[in-house]
N, C-alpha and C positions, 0 to 999 in steps of 0.2 A: 126156370132156366138151368140148364146142366152146366157142370164145371167146363165143358168143352167150349162153351160160348164166352167164358170169361176172359177179359183182356189180359195180356201178360203182367205179371207182378214184377218182372225183372229181378227175380231172386233166385239164386243158384243153391239147390239142395243136393246133399249126398245121402243116398239111401244104401245102408249096408244090412244085408240079410242073406243068409246061406240058402234059403228056400227059393229056388228059381221062380216058382210060380208067384209067390208072395212078392218077391223083389219086382218082378215084371208088372204085376198088378198095381203095386204102389207107384212105380215109375210112370205107368200109363195114366193113372188117375191124377197124380200130381202134375204131370205135363198138361193134361187137359184142363186142369185148374189154372194154368197160366204160369207155372213155374218152370225154370230150367232145371233138369234133373239128371244127375249122374249116379250110376249104381255100381256097387261092388259086392262081390259074394263073400267077403271075409275080411279079416283084419289087416293082412298084408297088403292086399291091393287098395284098401281104404287108406292106409298110411301113406302109400305112394300118391294117391289122388289128393290127400290132404296137404301133402308137401308141394304138390305142383299147382293147385288151384286155391282161389279164395272162395270159401262157401259161406253162405249166409246162415245155414242151418244144416245139421246132420241128424239123420235118423238112423239109430243103431238098434239092431236086434240084440237081445242079451244072450240068448241061447244059441251059440255058434261053435262049431268044432274048432279046435285051435284056440285062437284068441277070442274070448267072449266080449260082449258089449261093455262089461264092467271094466275089463282090462284096457280096452280101446279108449274108453272115456278117461280113465286114469292117464293113459299116455298123452292124450290130447290136451288135458289140462296142464300137463308139464311142459308144453311147448311154449315158447316165448312169443310175444307179440300178439297180433291179431288171430293167427290159427289156434292159440291156446284159449281164445275168448269166444270161439265158435259155438253158438247154442246147440244143445244136444237134447233130442227127444228119444227116449228109450221105448222100445216095443218088446214085449215078451208075453209068453203064455204063462209065466210065473207070476202069480198075483199076490203072493204073500207080502205082508206089510214089511217084513224084514228086507226083502228084495228092493222094494220101492225106496225104503230109507237108504239102503246101500247105494242105489243108483243116484239118489239125490245128494248123498254124502260125498260121492266121488265127483260131483259137479254137473250132473245132468240137470237140465232145466225143467223137464217134465217127464212123466212116466205114464204109458198107456198099455193097458193089458189086452192081450188077444183073447177072443176075437173082439173087433172093434168096428164101429161105423165109419166108413170113410169120411163122412161130413164131420164127425167129431175130430178125426185126425187133422182135417183141414183147418178147423177152427182153433184147435190147439196150436197148430203151426203158426197161424196168424197171430195168436195171442203172444207166443214166444217172440216172434219178430217184432211185435209192437213193443213188448218190454225191453227188448234188446236194442231198441233205437231205430224202429221202422221210420221211413221218411215222414216229415211232418205233414199234417192234413193239408189237402190241397186247398188253395185259396184262389180268389179271382174267379174266372170263367171255367165251368166244367162242360166238356163237350159230350152231348148225348145223341149221337147220330145226327139227324137234321136239326136237332134242338141244341140250345146252349143255355146253361143256368149260371147267372152271375149271383154267387152267394151273398156277396156284400150288399148288392142293391136289392136282392130278392126278386130278380127279374128273369123270366123264362122267355126265350124267343124260338121261333121255329122257321127256318129259312129266312131269318132276318126280321121276321114279323113278330110283334109282341104277342105273347099268349097270356091271357088273363088268369091270375091265380088268386085263390082266396088266401086270407092271412094264415089259416090253418095249413094250407098246402105249402105256402112259403116257409112256415116253421118246420114243417116236416122235412122238406128238401134240405133246409139248412142243417138240421140235425144230421141227416144222412150224409151231407157233403163234408161234415167235419172229419169223417173217417171213411173216405171213398174205398171201396172193394173190401170193406169189413162189415161183418154182420152186426146190426144194432138190435138189441133186445126190444121186442114189441111192446112190453110194458114200460120200458124206459122211454120209448117214443111217446107212449100214451100219458106219461106223467103229467105233462102240462096241457093235455087235450081236455075236451069236454067230457070224455068218457074214459076213465082210467082203466076199464076193462080191456081196452084195445080195439073195441069195435069201431070207434070213430077213425082210428088210424087205418083200419082195413078199408073203410069207405074212402078215405082220402087217397090211399094207394090205388084203388081202382080208378078214381077220378084222374090222378096223375097219369097213370098208364095210358088212358085214352088221349091225353094231351102229348105224351112223350113218345110212346112206342108206336112202331109201324104195325105191330100185331099185339094188342093189349093182352091177348090170351096166351101169348108166348113171349113174355117180356124179356128183353135183352138188358135193359139199363136199370130198372127198378125190380130187383130180384127178391124173390121169397126165399128164406133160409129156413127150412123145416125145423120146427121145434125151438127156433130162436127168435126170428123176426124178419127184418128186411135189410137189403144192402143196396146201395147206389154204386153202379158200375160204369163210370164215365169212360170214354175212349181214351 
């Protein structure tokens, strides 16, 4: 499933990059991933936006004319209240250890060098938000299109009718339901399964998709996250 199909995360991000192409690509990708995204071309407009809106996370490019990402991060951390606590992810083509240390020393939460894979950026943003106090895991009933999963009871229904699940399938859904919309490592899911290599998890995912998805070959709710594992994406 592509980020375009993901449900809104209701998080407001600020992207600051002087490169028009990169800025628009980031805005498009993160918007398709379900975030609200506001973009700025430099430090001055970014300061105005940070003073006017509450952002859940800011993405700063380091190498910008005028005020660079280091200076902008330093200024942000000097602000009082919630604005000064806004998480920051720094993007830069400068990959030297000294630059990474400087960014972290100034209060950045993470540092990603260019070029980077968009999926890695998304996972890093999710990790930062989680550490910063992302909403608690969903409890009760999760809606999955025509289906609903009651994590506490371990029950799946489709159109109000009970769907039979194996104990392994219930366990897998419960693990994924603890952190909806977040990727869970495949080997972590396999830790308590009959096959710690992850093959049993893959089989269970295939079976569950047949029970949950309208089109199991193009899953909307039980997503594969390449190189990581799986993610449950309830409505």
